[in-house]
N, CA, C and O atoms as CSV, one atom per row, in Angstrom:
chain,resi,resn,atom,element,x,y,z
A,1,MET,N,N,87.905,144.511,72.353
A,1,MET,CA,C,87.186,144.027,72.950
A,1,MET,C,C,87.286,142.862,72.876
A,1,MET,O,O,86.743,142.482,73.914
A,2,SER,N,N,87.672,141.852,72.257
A,2,SER,CA,C,87.858,140.623,72.532
A,2,SER,C,C,89.179,139.749,73.477
A,2,SER,O,O,89.311,138.564,73.781
A,3,ASP,N,N,90.078,141.063,73.756
A,3,ASP,CA,C,90.965,140.556,74.670
A,3,ASP,C,C,90.704,140.901,76.033
A,3,ASP,O,O,91.343,140.410,76.963
A,4,ALA,N,N,89.638,141.864,76.198
A,4,ALA,CA,C,89.109,142.415,77.418
A,4,ALA,C,C,87.922,140.917,78.097
A,4,ALA,O,O,87.919,140.508,79.258
A,5,GLY,N,N,86.992,140.360,76.872
A,5,GLY,CA,C,86.481,139.227,77.181
A,5,GLY,C,C,87.165,138.469,77.683
A,5,GLY,O,O,86.889,138.070,78.815
A,6,SER,N,N,88.172,138.063,77.074
A,6,SER,CA,C,89.184,136.424,77.123
A,6,SER,C,C,89.635,136.819,78.879
A,6,SER,O,O,89.495,136.050,79.830
A,7,GLU,N,N,90.023,137.796,78.910
A,7,GLU,CA,C,90.687,137.863,80.239
A,7,GLU,C,C,89.535,137.687,81.334
A,7,GLU,O,O,89.972,137.130,82.341
A,8,THR,N,N,88.399,137.961,81.390
A,8,THR,CA,C,87.257,137.990,82.051
A,8,THR,C,C,86.279,136.349,82.649
A,8,THR,O,O,85.609,135.903,83.580
A,9,ALA,N,N,86.815,136.025,81.383
A,9,ALA,CA,C,86.270,134.307,81.317
A,9,ALA,C,C,88.022,133.725,81.829
A,9,ALA,O,O,87.633,133.273,82.906
A,10,SER,N,N,88.802,133.572,81.839
A,10,SER,CA,C,90.159,132.857,82.365
A,10,SER,C,C,89.912,133.617,83.544
A,10,SER,O,O,89.916,132.782,84.448
A,11,ASN,N,N,89.717,134.643,83.988
A,11,ASN,CA,C,89.924,134.899,85.635
A,11,ASN,C,C,88.432,134.117,86.498
A,11,ASN,O,O,88.533,133.779,87.678
A,12,ALA,N,N,87.428,133.964,85.897
A,12,ALA,CA,C,86.306,133.378,86.462
A,12,ALA,C,C,86.614,131.722,86.706
A,12,ALA,O,O,86.249,131.179,87.749
A,13,ALA,N,N,87.296,131.010,85.678
A,13,ALA,CA,C,87.246,129.582,85.771
A,13,ALA,C,C,88.314,129.304,87.092
A,13,ALA,O,O,88.187,128.161,87.532
A,14,PRO,N,N,89.083,129.929,87.626
A,14,PRO,CA,C,90.254,129.539,88.811
A,14,PRO,C,C,89.259,129.523,89.859
A,14,PRO,O,O,88.972,128.625,90.652
A,15,ALA,N,N,88.775,130.710,89.711
A,15,ALA,CA,C,87.723,130.678,91.261
A,15,ALA,C,C,86.790,129.820,91.210
A,15,ALA,O,O,86.002,129.857,92.155
A,16,GLU,N,N,86.611,129.039,90.401
A,16,GLU,CA,C,85.223,128.171,90.559
A,16,GLU,C,C,86.510,126.642,90.905
A,16,GLU,O,O,86.044,125.675,91.507
A,17,VAL,N,N,87.746,126.609,90.551
A,17,VAL,CA,C,88.235,125.722,90.807
A,17,VAL,C,C,88.641,125.523,92.313
A,17,VAL,O,O,88.537,124.589,93.108
A,18,GLU,N,N,89.171,126.853,92.367
A,18,GLU,CA,C,89.318,127.214,94.139
A,18,GLU,C,C,88.165,126.487,94.957
A,18,GLU,O,O,88.420,125.428,95.531
A,19,THR,N,N,87.171,126.931,95.000
A,19,THR,CA,C,86.008,126.804,95.559
A,19,THR,C,C,85.949,125.101,95.903
A,19,THR,O,O,85.891,124.531,96.993
A,20,VAL,N,N,85.987,124.598,94.637
A,20,VAL,CA,C,85.804,123.141,94.888
A,20,VAL,C,C,87.012,122.631,95.469
A,20,VAL,O,O,86.793,121.495,95.888
A,21,GLU,N,N,88.213,123.001,95.673
A,21,GLU,CA,C,89.473,122.491,96.225
A,21,GLU,C,C,88.981,123.199,97.468
A,21,GLU,O,O,90.044,123.221,98.088
A,22,VAL,N,N,88.436,123.570,97.962
A,22,VAL,CA,C,88.242,123.848,99.729
A,22,VAL,C,C,87.302,123.130,100.406
A,22,VAL,O,O,87.273,122.749,101.577
A,23,ALA,N,N,86.368,122.970,99.302
A,23,ALA,CA,C,84.964,121.916,99.973
A,23,ALA,C,C,85.461,120.922,99.842
A,23,ALA,O,O,84.880,120.142,100.597
A,24,ALA,N,N,86.713,120.117,98.984
A,24,ALA,CA,C,87.461,118.939,99.072
A,24,ALA,C,C,88.382,118.633,100.498
A,24,ALA,O,O,88.799,117.530,100.850
A,25,ASP,N,N,88.515,119.553,100.995
A,25,ASP,CA,C,89.315,119.789,102.122
A,25,ASP,C,C,88.527,119.179,103.537
A,25,ASP,O,O,88.835,118.388,104.428
A,26,LYS,N,N,87.377,119.993,103.215
A,26,LYS,CA,C,86.315,120.162,104.752
A,26,LYS,C,C,85.543,118.860,104.724
A,26,LYS,O,O,85.006,118.489,105.768
A,27,SER,N,N,85.413,117.949,103.340
A,27,SER,CA,C,84.501,117.253,103.213
A,27,SER,C,C,84.770,115.979,104.291
A,27,SER,O,O,83.818,115.199,104.298
A,28,GLY,N,N,85.728,115.654,105.086
A,28,GLY,CA,C,85.470,114.876,106.240
A,28,GLY,C,C,86.320,114.568,107.340
A,28,GLY,O,O,87.190,115.401,107.591
A,29,PRO,N,N,86.273,113.863,107.829
A,29,PRO,CA,C,87.515,113.999,109.051
A,29,PRO,C,C,88.896,113.159,108.554
A,29,PRO,O,O,89.317,112.393,107.688
A,30,MET,N,N,89.182,113.720,109.481
A,30,MET,CA,C,91.278,113.501,108.795
A,30,MET,C,C,91.627,112.405,109.548
A,30,MET,O,O,91.272,112.429,110.726
A,31,SER,N,N,92.160,111.570,109.201
A,31,SER,CA,C,92.922,110.162,109.530
A,31,SER,C,C,93.991,110.511,110.225
A,31,SER,O,O,94.639,111.523,109.960
A,32,VAL,N,N,94.340,109.517,111.403
A,32,VAL,CA,C,95.519,109.889,112.286
A,32,VAL,C,C,96.771,110.251,111.267
A,32,VAL,O,O,97.520,111.211,111.449
A,33,GLU,N,N,96.887,109.187,110.003
A,33,GLU,CA,C,98.112,108.875,109.348
A,33,GLU,C,C,97.985,110.365,108.040
A,33,GLU,O,O,98.801,110.784,107.219
A,34,ASP,N,N,97.050,110.651,108.273
A,34,ASP,CA,C,96.959,111.850,107.079
A,34,ASP,C,C,97.358,113.341,108.402
A,34,ASP,O,O,97.807,114.389,107.937
A,35,ALA,N,N,97.211,113.265,109.375
A,35,ALA,CA,C,97.027,114.065,110.040
A,35,ALA,C,C,98.679,114.346,110.317
A,35,ALA,O,O,99.284,115.417,110.261
A,36,LEU,N,N,99.149,113.081,110.614
A,36,LEU,CA,C,100.716,112.748,110.988
A,36,LEU,C,C,101.802,113.301,109.908
A,36,LEU,O,O,102.902,113.784,110.174
A,37,GLN,N,N,101.300,113.135,108.802
A,37,GLN,CA,C,101.734,113.403,107.486
A,37,GLN,C,C,101.855,114.928,107.127
A,37,GLN,O,O,102.739,115.315,106.363
A,38,GLU,N,N,100.917,115.807,107.713
A,38,GLU,CA,C,100.609,117.266,107.608
A,38,GLU,C,C,101.564,117.711,108.436
A,38,GLU,O,O,102.402,118.533,108.067
A,39,VAL,N,N,101.516,117.102,109.889
A,39,VAL,CA,C,102.207,117.478,111.159
A,39,VAL,C,C,103.822,117.457,110.624
A,39,VAL,O,O,104.480,118.491,110.513
A,40,ILE,N,N,104.334,116.137,110.320
A,40,ILE,CA,C,105.775,116.261,109.941
A,40,ILE,C,C,105.720,117.417,108.821
A,40,ILE,O,O,106.062,118.532,109.215
A,41,GLN,N,N,105.329,117.291,107.458
A,41,GLN,CA,C,105.556,118.417,106.639
A,41,GLN,C,C,105.780,119.811,107.436
A,41,GLN,O,O,106.813,120.480,107.454
A,42,THR,N,N,104.863,120.012,107.925
A,42,THR,CA,C,104.549,121.557,108.786
A,42,THR,C,C,105.849,121.658,109.659
A,42,THR,O,O,106.565,122.651,109.526
A,43,ALA,N,N,106.178,120.673,110.541
A,43,ALA,CA,C,107.894,120.620,110.791
A,43,ALA,C,C,109.019,121.131,110.448
A,43,ALA,O,O,109.720,122.035,110.905
A,44,LEU,N,N,109.110,120.261,109.376
A,44,LEU,CA,C,110.045,120.292,108.353
A,44,LEU,C,C,110.064,121.826,107.701
A,44,LEU,O,O,111.134,122.360,107.407
A,45,VAL,N,N,108.798,122.473,107.505
A,45,VAL,CA,C,109.276,123.660,107.082
A,45,VAL,C,C,109.446,124.795,107.768
A,45,VAL,O,O,109.597,125.934,107.327
A,46,HIS,N,N,109.415,124.434,108.826
A,46,HIS,CA,C,109.782,125.454,110.113
A,46,HIS,C,C,110.961,124.506,110.954
A,46,HIS,O,O,110.903,124.177,112.139
A,47,ASP,N,N,111.666,124.290,110.308
A,47,ASP,CA,C,112.949,123.703,110.956
A,47,ASP,C,C,112.763,122.955,112.257
A,47,ASP,O,O,113.452,123.241,113.236
A,48,GLY,N,N,111.824,121.979,112.292
A,48,GLY,CA,C,111.181,121.297,113.638
A,48,GLY,C,C,111.866,120.114,113.468
A,48,GLY,O,O,112.098,119.539,114.531
A,49,LEU,N,N,112.240,119.598,112.531
A,49,LEU,CA,C,112.740,118.061,112.455
A,49,LEU,C,C,113.880,117.566,113.126
A,49,LEU,O,O,114.766,118.392,113.346
A,50,ALA,N,N,114.093,116.162,113.578
A,50,ALA,CA,C,115.618,115.729,113.657
A,50,ALA,C,C,115.031,114.721,112.932
A,50,ALA,O,O,113.854,114.447,113.163
A,51,ARG,N,N,116.048,113.737,111.553
A,51,ARG,CA,C,115.621,112.839,110.987
A,51,ARG,C,C,116.992,112.082,111.138
A,51,ARG,O,O,118.153,112.491,111.104
A,52,GLY,N,N,116.348,110.605,111.350
A,52,GLY,CA,C,117.669,109.477,111.595
A,52,GLY,C,C,117.901,109.458,112.853
A,52,GLY,O,O,117.621,110.410,113.581
A,53,LEU,N,N,118.498,108.263,113.305
A,53,LEU,CA,C,118.739,107.720,114.492
A,53,LEU,C,C,119.508,108.380,115.563
A,53,LEU,O,O,119.207,108.241,116.749
A,54,ARG,N,N,120.609,109.178,115.110
A,54,ARG,CA,C,121.396,109.854,116.104
A,54,ARG,C,C,121.015,111.192,116.137
A,54,ARG,O,O,121.463,111.670,117.180
A,55,GLU,N,N,120.305,112.159,115.393
A,55,GLU,CA,C,119.798,113.397,115.442
A,55,GLU,C,C,118.351,112.990,116.632
A,55,GLU,O,O,118.040,113.565,117.675
A,56,SER,N,N,117.814,111.989,116.063
A,56,SER,CA,C,116.524,111.866,117.157
A,56,SER,C,C,117.169,111.303,118.014
A,56,SER,O,O,116.977,112.014,119.001
A,57,ALA,N,N,118.000,110.263,118.396
A,57,ALA,CA,C,117.950,110.284,119.624
A,57,ALA,C,C,118.935,111.270,120.374
A,57,ALA,O,O,119.049,110.979,121.565
A,58,LYS,N,N,119.632,112.303,119.989
A,58,LYS,CA,C,120.210,113.570,120.702
A,58,LYS,C,C,118.947,114.588,121.207
A,58,LYS,O,O,118.841,115.188,122.277
A,59,ALA,N,N,118.126,114.565,120.165
A,59,ALA,CA,C,116.578,115.425,120.920
A,59,ALA,C,C,115.882,114.901,121.749
A,59,ALA,O,O,115.635,115.561,122.758
A,60,LEU,N,N,115.385,113.690,121.635
A,60,LEU,CA,C,115.113,112.663,122.465
A,60,LEU,C,C,115.644,112.928,123.921
A,60,LEU,O,O,114.882,113.145,124.863
A,61,ASP,N,N,117.297,112.886,124.050
A,61,ASP,CA,C,117.671,112.898,125.293
A,61,ASP,C,C,118.101,114.385,126.271
A,61,ASP,O,O,118.200,114.575,127.483
A,62,LYS,N,N,118.318,115.438,124.827
A,62,LYS,CA,C,118.005,116.910,125.420
A,62,LYS,C,C,116.558,117.170,125.745
A,62,LYS,O,O,116.380,118.175,126.434
A,63,ARG,N,N,115.500,116.500,125.410
A,63,ARG,CA,C,113.903,116.445,126.153
A,63,ARG,C,C,113.636,117.559,124.784
A,63,ARG,O,O,112.890,118.460,125.168
A,64,GLU,N,N,113.919,117.683,123.754
A,64,GLU,CA,C,113.510,118.996,123.229
A,64,GLU,C,C,112.247,118.517,122.134
A,64,GLU,O,O,111.625,119.326,121.446
A,65,ALA,N,N,112.018,117.062,122.131
A,65,ALA,CA,C,111.025,116.661,121.211
A,65,ALA,C,C,109.529,116.544,121.578
A,65,ALA,O,O,109.328,115.861,122.582
A,66,HIS,N,N,108.516,117.026,121.023
A,66,HIS,CA,C,107.348,116.988,121.288
A,66,HIS,C,C,106.732,115.303,120.931
A,66,HIS,O,O,106.011,114.732,121.750
A,67,LEU,N,N,107.069,114.756,119.830
A,67,LEU,CA,C,106.497,113.751,119.225
A,67,LEU,C,C,107.250,112.820,118.369
A,67,LEU,O,O,107.461,113.295,117.253
A,68,CYS,N,N,107.699,111.689,118.547
A,68,CYS,CA,C,108.586,110.443,117.610
A,68,CYS,C,C,107.680,109.921,117.495
A,68,CYS,O,O,106.645,109.854,118.158
A,69,VAL,N,N,108.265,109.188,115.956
A,69,VAL,CA,C,107.369,108.541,114.886
A,69,VAL,C,C,108.675,107.590,114.684
A,69,VAL,O,O,109.824,107.944,114.420
A,70,LEU,N,N,108.257,106.522,114.849
A,70,LEU,CA,C,109.487,105.121,114.640
A,70,LEU,C,C,108.944,104.098,113.327
A,70,LEU,O,O,107.736,103.937,113.152
A,71,VAL,N,N,109.722,103.594,112.653
A,71,VAL,CA,C,109.096,102.622,111.506
A,71,VAL,C,C,109.415,101.459,113.019
A,71,VAL,O,O,110.086,101.362,114.047
A,72,GLU,N,N,108.349,100.749,112.179
A,72,GLU,CA,C,108.238,99.459,113.038
A,72,GLU,C,C,108.817,98.031,112.504
A,72,GLU,O,O,108.599,96.945,113.042
A,73,THR,N,N,109.599,98.258,111.337
A,73,THR,CA,C,110.463,97.219,111.048
A,73,THR,C,C,111.939,97.909,110.898
A,73,THR,O,O,112.667,98.045,109.915
A,74,VAL,N,N,112.077,98.260,112.157
A,74,VAL,CA,C,113.747,98.448,112.357
A,74,VAL,C,C,114.771,97.480,112.235
A,74,VAL,O,O,114.794,96.566,113.058
A,75,THR,N,N,115.693,97.539,111.264
A,75,THR,CA,C,116.426,96.456,111.345
A,75,THR,C,C,116.845,96.053,112.606
A,75,THR,O,O,116.223,95.107,113.090
A,76,GLU,N,N,118.054,96.703,113.478
A,76,GLU,CA,C,118.383,96.407,114.413
A,76,GLU,C,C,117.346,96.595,115.847
A,76,GLU,O,O,116.992,97.749,116.089
A,77,ALA,N,N,117.011,95.820,116.501
A,77,ALA,CA,C,116.275,95.624,117.617
A,77,ALA,C,C,116.851,96.505,118.897
A,77,ALA,O,O,116.120,96.581,119.884
A,78,GLU,N,N,118.175,97.195,118.917
A,78,GLU,CA,C,118.936,97.679,120.088
A,78,GLU,C,C,118.096,98.636,119.176
A,78,GLU,O,O,117.108,97.924,118.993
A,79,TYR,N,N,117.880,99.677,118.556
A,79,TYR,CA,C,117.333,100.931,117.733
A,79,TYR,C,C,116.186,101.176,118.512
A,79,TYR,O,O,115.837,102.077,119.274
A,80,LEU,N,N,115.549,99.806,117.985
A,80,LEU,CA,C,114.041,99.863,118.741
A,80,LEU,C,C,114.090,100.518,120.465
A,80,LEU,O,O,113.770,101.593,120.971
A,81,LYS,N,N,114.494,99.615,120.829
A,81,LYS,CA,C,114.842,99.583,122.321
A,81,LYS,C,C,115.268,100.851,122.849
A,81,LYS,O,O,114.824,101.354,123.881
A,82,LEU,N,N,116.392,101.486,121.888
A,82,LEU,CA,C,116.894,102.703,122.596
A,82,LEU,C,C,115.548,103.724,122.413
A,82,LEU,O,O,115.066,104.216,123.433
A,83,ILE,N,N,115.024,103.993,121.245
A,83,ILE,CA,C,114.276,104.945,120.956
A,83,ILE,C,C,112.732,104.882,121.809
A,83,ILE,O,O,111.856,105.746,121.837
A,84,GLU,N,N,112.757,103.735,122.377
A,84,GLU,CA,C,111.445,103.343,123.477
A,84,GLU,C,C,111.521,103.654,124.491
A,84,GLU,O,O,110.631,104.232,125.115
A,85,ALA,N,N,112.879,103.268,125.011
A,85,ALA,CA,C,113.178,103.726,126.161
A,85,ALA,C,C,113.133,105.437,126.368
A,85,ALA,O,O,112.386,105.926,127.216
A,86,LEU,N,N,113.990,106.263,125.526
A,86,LEU,CA,C,113.852,107.223,125.463
A,86,LEU,C,C,112.566,108.245,125.930
A,86,LEU,O,O,112.354,109.214,126.659
A,87,CYS,N,N,111.827,107.289,124.941
A,87,CYS,CA,C,110.423,107.857,124.860
A,87,CYS,C,C,109.841,107.718,126.137
A,87,CYS,O,O,109.443,108.795,126.580
A,88,ALA,N,N,109.613,106.496,127.066
A,88,ALA,CA,C,109.384,106.051,127.973
A,88,ALA,C,C,109.851,107.119,128.648
A,88,ALA,O,O,109.172,108.129,128.835
A,89,GLU,N,N,111.080,106.961,129.070
A,89,GLU,CA,C,111.696,107.933,129.954
A,89,GLU,C,C,111.083,109.278,130.299
A,89,GLU,O,O,110.435,109.758,131.229
A,90,HIS,N,N,111.639,109.717,128.997
A,90,HIS,CA,C,111.128,111.373,128.937
A,90,HIS,C,C,109.333,111.809,128.746
A,90,HIS,O,O,108.587,112.789,128.774
A,91,SER,N,N,109.321,110.969,128.631
A,91,SER,CA,C,107.221,110.864,128.733
A,91,SER,C,C,106.961,111.709,126.921
A,91,SER,O,O,106.334,112.768,126.904
A,92,ILE,N,N,107.349,111.278,125.931
A,92,ILE,CA,C,107.604,112.051,124.771
A,92,ILE,C,C,106.590,111.301,124.072
A,92,ILE,O,O,106.878,110.157,124.423
A,93,GLN,N,N,105.420,111.184,123.181
A,93,GLN,CA,C,104.566,110.586,122.328
A,93,GLN,C,C,105.195,109.788,121.598
A,93,GLN,O,O,105.960,110.420,120.870
A,94,LEU,N,N,105.263,108.339,121.380
A,94,LEU,CA,C,105.610,107.536,120.187
A,94,LEU,C,C,104.444,107.273,119.345
A,94,LEU,O,O,103.293,107.252,119.780
A,95,ILE,N,N,104.756,107.083,118.194
A,95,ILE,CA,C,103.671,106.773,117.028
A,95,ILE,C,C,104.688,105.664,116.166
A,95,ILE,O,O,105.838,106.014,115.903
A,96,LYS,N,N,104.245,104.481,115.801
A,96,LYS,CA,C,104.874,103.411,114.905
A,96,LYS,C,C,103.711,103.585,113.362
A,96,LYS,O,O,102.501,103.545,113.140
A,97,VAL,N,N,104.826,103.764,112.685
A,97,VAL,CA,C,104.430,103.565,110.836
A,97,VAL,C,C,105.186,102.581,110.292
A,97,VAL,O,O,106.381,102.359,110.487
A,98,SER,N,N,104.372,101.969,109.556
A,98,SER,CA,C,104.943,100.603,108.705
A,98,SER,C,C,105.843,100.715,107.654
A,98,SER,O,O,106.470,99.704,107.337
A,99,ASP,N,N,106.060,101.951,106.939
A,99,ASP,CA,C,107.000,101.780,105.887
A,99,ASP,C,C,107.832,102.825,106.541
A,99,ASP,O,O,107.403,103.594,107.402
A,100,ALA,N,N,109.310,102.803,105.983
A,100,ALA,CA,C,110.458,103.515,106.017
A,100,ALA,C,C,110.564,104.438,104.940
A,100,ALA,O,O,110.981,105.577,105.147
A,101,LYS,N,N,110.194,104.015,103.703
A,101,LYS,CA,C,110.137,104.958,102.758
A,101,LYS,C,C,109.002,106.201,102.689
A,101,LYS,O,O,109.200,107.396,102.470
A,102,VAL,N,N,107.735,105.487,102.958
A,102,VAL,CA,C,106.348,106.401,103.700
A,102,VAL,C,C,107.269,107.525,104.316
A,102,VAL,O,O,107.352,108.552,103.642
A,103,LEU,N,N,108.075,107.470,105.672
A,103,LEU,CA,C,108.197,108.103,106.259
A,103,LEU,C,C,109.413,109.167,105.752
A,103,LEU,O,O,109.411,110.379,105.966
A,104,GLY,N,N,110.496,108.370,104.992
A,104,GLY,CA,C,111.580,109.269,104.594
A,104,GLY,C,C,110.667,110.741,103.644
A,104,GLY,O,O,110.818,111.938,103.892
A,105,GLN,N,N,109.764,110.138,102.574
A,105,GLN,CA,C,109.650,110.718,102.147
A,105,GLN,C,C,108.435,112.276,102.921
A,105,GLN,O,O,108.351,113.440,102.529
A,106,TRP,N,N,107.884,111.742,103.794
A,106,TRP,CA,C,107.126,112.534,104.659
A,106,TRP,C,C,108.116,113.756,105.207
A,106,TRP,O,O,107.894,114.967,105.243
A,107,ALA,N,N,109.481,112.875,105.689
A,107,ALA,CA,C,110.811,113.989,106.480
A,107,ALA,C,C,111.185,114.698,105.198
A,107,ALA,O,O,111.945,115.605,105.539
A,108,GLY,N,N,111.034,114.720,104.011
A,108,GLY,CA,C,111.775,115.338,103.177
A,108,GLY,C,C,112.969,114.700,102.591
A,108,GLY,O,O,113.962,115.377,102.324
A,109,LEU,N,N,112.928,113.607,102.409
A,109,LEU,CA,C,114.305,112.623,102.457
A,109,LEU,C,C,114.049,111.948,100.466
A,109,LEU,O,O,114.290,110.834,100.000
A,110,ALA,N,N,113.582,113.003,99.895
A,110,ALA,CA,C,112.700,112.743,98.534
A,110,ALA,C,C,113.397,113.356,97.495
A,110,ALA,O,O,114.329,114.013,97.958
A,111,LYS,N,N,113.314,113.423,96.035
A,111,LYS,CA,C,113.774,114.441,95.262
A,111,LYS,C,C,112.151,114.309,94.300
A,111,LYS,O,O,111.565,113.330,93.837
A,112,ILE,N,N,111.847,115.719,94.299
A,112,ILE,CA,C,110.541,115.666,93.466
A,112,ILE,C,C,110.566,116.028,91.996
A,112,ILE,O,O,110.801,117.235,91.945
A,113,ASP,N,N,110.462,115.649,91.071
A,113,ASP,CA,C,110.403,115.644,89.754
A,113,ASP,C,C,109.322,116.761,89.345
A,113,ASP,O,O,108.453,117.324,90.010
A,114,ARG,N,N,109.708,116.869,87.990
A,114,ARG,CA,C,109.177,118.190,87.651
A,114,ARG,C,C,107.427,117.763,87.952
A,114,ARG,O,O,106.973,118.443,88.872
A,115,GLU,N,N,106.772,117.128,87.559
A,115,GLU,CA,C,105.610,116.426,87.617
A,115,GLU,C,C,104.903,116.447,89.308
A,115,GLU,O,O,103.715,116.302,89.596
A,116,GLY,N,N,105.958,116.655,90.161
A,116,GLY,CA,C,105.445,116.806,91.438
A,116,GLY,C,C,105.600,115.070,92.156
A,116,GLY,O,O,105.325,115.010,93.354
A,117,LYS,N,N,106.041,113.649,91.428
A,117,LYS,CA,C,106.253,113.024,92.025
A,117,LYS,C,C,107.043,112.376,92.407
A,117,LYS,O,O,107.984,112.187,91.635
A,118,PRO,N,N,107.083,111.778,93.618
A,118,PRO,CA,C,108.533,111.732,94.476
A,118,PRO,C,C,109.736,110.846,93.617
A,118,PRO,O,O,109.241,109.794,93.214
A,119,ARG,N,N,110.662,110.939,93.368
A,119,ARG,CA,C,111.939,110.015,93.069
A,119,ARG,C,C,112.660,109.651,93.850
A,119,ARG,O,O,112.120,110.089,94.866
A,120,LYS,N,N,113.731,109.031,94.245
A,120,LYS,CA,C,115.049,108.757,95.040
A,120,LYS,C,C,114.800,108.791,96.273
A,120,LYS,O,O,115.581,109.283,97.086
A,121,VAL,N,N,113.344,108.118,96.666
A,121,VAL,CA,C,113.061,108.041,98.259
A,121,VAL,C,C,113.882,107.526,99.421
A,121,VAL,O,O,113.911,106.295,99.435
A,122,VAL,N,N,114.361,107.936,100.117
A,122,VAL,CA,C,115.283,107.368,101.227
A,122,VAL,C,C,114.729,107.201,102.357
A,122,VAL,O,O,114.457,108.136,103.109
A,123,GLY,N,N,114.481,105.903,102.621
A,123,GLY,CA,C,114.049,105.035,103.810
A,123,GLY,C,C,114.854,106.056,105.096
A,123,GLY,O,O,116.008,106.478,105.030
A,124,CYS,N,N,113.959,106.265,106.128
A,124,CYS,CA,C,114.287,107.181,107.323
A,124,CYS,C,C,113.693,106.004,109.044
A,124,CYS,O,O,112.544,106.097,109.475
A,125,SER,N,N,114.359,105.408,109.458
A,125,SER,CA,C,114.155,104.708,110.719
A,125,SER,C,C,113.054,105.681,111.753
A,125,SER,O,O,112.045,105.276,112.329
A,126,CYS,N,N,113.531,106.823,111.754
A,126,CYS,CA,C,113.141,107.750,112.904
A,126,CYS,C,C,112.940,109.283,113.042
A,126,CYS,O,O,113.923,109.985,113.281
A,127,VAL,N,N,112.048,109.679,112.941
A,127,VAL,CA,C,111.730,111.115,112.962
A,127,VAL,C,C,111.357,111.473,114.305
A,127,VAL,O,O,110.546,110.778,114.916
A,128,VAL,N,N,111.867,112.481,114.808
A,128,VAL,CA,C,111.445,113.143,116.237
A,128,VAL,C,C,111.065,115.034,116.132
A,128,VAL,O,O,111.953,115.829,116.439
A,129,VAL,N,N,110.043,115.398,115.794
A,129,VAL,CA,C,109.083,116.486,115.849
A,129,VAL,C,C,109.672,117.449,117.298
A,129,VAL,O,O,109.208,117.284,118.426
A,130,THR,N,N,110.654,118.342,116.993
A,130,THR,CA,C,110.585,119.444,117.897
A,130,THR,C,C,110.153,120.762,118.081
A,130,THR,O,O,109.993,121.574,118.991
A,131,ASN,N,N,109.972,120.620,116.362
A,131,ASN,CA,C,108.629,122.457,116.539
A,131,ASN,C,C,107.569,121.715,115.637
A,131,ASN,O,O,107.620,120.864,114.749
A,132,TYR,N,N,106.425,122.551,116.385
A,132,TYR,CA,C,105.671,121.912,115.215
A,132,TYR,C,C,105.067,122.894,114.324
A,132,TYR,O,O,104.227,122.668,113.452
A,133,GLY,N,N,105.717,124.278,114.719
A,133,GLY,CA,C,105.509,125.115,113.748
A,133,GLY,C,C,103.852,125.660,113.889
A,133,GLY,O,O,103.233,125.738,114.950
A,134,VAL,N,N,103.460,125.921,112.859
A,134,VAL,CA,C,101.772,126.533,113.367
A,134,VAL,C,C,100.877,125.354,113.925
A,134,VAL,O,O,100.910,124.175,113.576
A,135,ASP,N,N,99.853,126.114,115.134
A,135,ASP,CA,C,98.872,124.990,115.291
A,135,ASP,C,C,98.495,124.953,113.836
A,135,ASP,O,O,98.865,125.709,112.938
A,136,SER,N,N,97.512,123.704,113.774
A,136,SER,CA,C,96.795,123.170,112.379
A,136,SER,C,C,95.395,122.338,113.137
A,136,SER,O,O,95.176,122.015,114.305
A,137,PRO,N,N,94.708,122.201,112.025
A,137,PRO,CA,C,93.659,120.901,112.361
A,137,PRO,C,C,94.224,119.799,112.868
A,137,PRO,O,O,93.827,119.095,113.797
A,138,ALA,N,N,95.523,119.656,111.956
A,138,ALA,CA,C,95.778,118.272,111.958
A,138,ALA,C,C,96.695,117.609,113.055
A,138,ALA,O,O,96.960,116.416,113.206
A,139,LEU,N,N,97.226,119.019,113.986
A,139,LEU,CA,C,97.733,118.918,115.220
A,139,LEU,C,C,96.836,118.807,115.910
A,139,LEU,O,O,97.053,118.281,117.002
A,140,GLN,N,N,95.632,119.190,115.626
A,140,GLN,CA,C,94.714,118.929,116.921
A,140,GLN,C,C,94.110,117.512,116.607
A,140,GLN,O,O,93.474,116.963,117.507
A,141,VAL,N,N,94.262,116.887,115.407
A,141,VAL,CA,C,93.847,115.674,115.506
A,141,VAL,C,C,94.576,114.944,116.318
A,141,VAL,O,O,94.135,114.494,117.376
A,142,LEU,N,N,95.892,114.740,115.848
A,142,LEU,CA,C,97.233,114.122,116.392
A,142,LEU,C,C,96.943,114.419,118.055
A,142,LEU,O,O,96.686,113.385,118.672
A,143,LEU,N,N,96.945,115.608,118.832
A,143,LEU,CA,C,96.716,115.801,119.933
A,143,LEU,C,C,95.307,114.944,120.760
A,143,LEU,O,O,95.536,114.376,121.827
A,144,GLU,N,N,94.291,114.928,120.332
A,144,GLU,CA,C,93.012,114.394,120.727
A,144,GLU,C,C,93.389,112.977,120.795
A,144,GLU,O,O,93.072,112.338,121.799
A,145,TYR,N,N,94.243,112.236,119.523
A,145,TYR,CA,C,95.003,110.930,119.595
A,145,TYR,C,C,95.228,110.533,120.481
A,145,TYR,O,O,94.637,109.622,121.060
A,146,PHE,N,N,96.528,111.364,120.955
A,146,PHE,CA,C,96.851,110.967,122.194
A,146,PHE,C,C,96.263,111.029,123.635
A,146,PHE,O,O,96.510,110.291,124.588
A,147,LYS,N,N,95.623,111.843,123.570
A,147,LYS,CA,C,94.365,112.006,124.941
A,147,LYS,C,C,93.563,110.617,124.825
A,147,LYS,O,O,93.292,109.950,125.824
A,148,THR,N,N,93.241,110.277,123.644
A,148,THR,CA,C,92.223,109.066,123.702
A,148,THR,C,C,93.187,107.604,123.995
A,148,THR,O,O,92.632,106.558,124.332
A,149,ARG,N,N,94.623,107.701,123.823
A,149,ARG,CA,C,95.199,106.552,123.830
A,149,ARG,C,C,95.713,106.006,125.021
A,149,ARG,O,O,96.261,104.904,125.009
């Protein structure tokens, strides 16, 4: 009898935790940066990312890109001019972020340790989304941001 009672108590506790997590996700409007992070990670899962300058330039030139994310602090000015010119020529949306390490982490260029914390994060100067994957609320936030910009 004590075994059956402990199973019921352990099953009831996770159900409460799940409802709290769902309520936390819907608590407020999503920022553009959070939406961008979610869209990049979804595209990574669906094999829809081109990471780095070479892959990004190829995807932009072939007009396979839907969205381009560029770091503001690029080391070479020519990189910045090239990506901006390709985006302008093919009318591809361009968003700039501040930190290359953060962009690298979003694009999956980091090792994750046992606690779930990123280690050995590699910086990334440019990421191009060629396939959004699934239609998500984060994608809708980004598309609305592009319409208002």
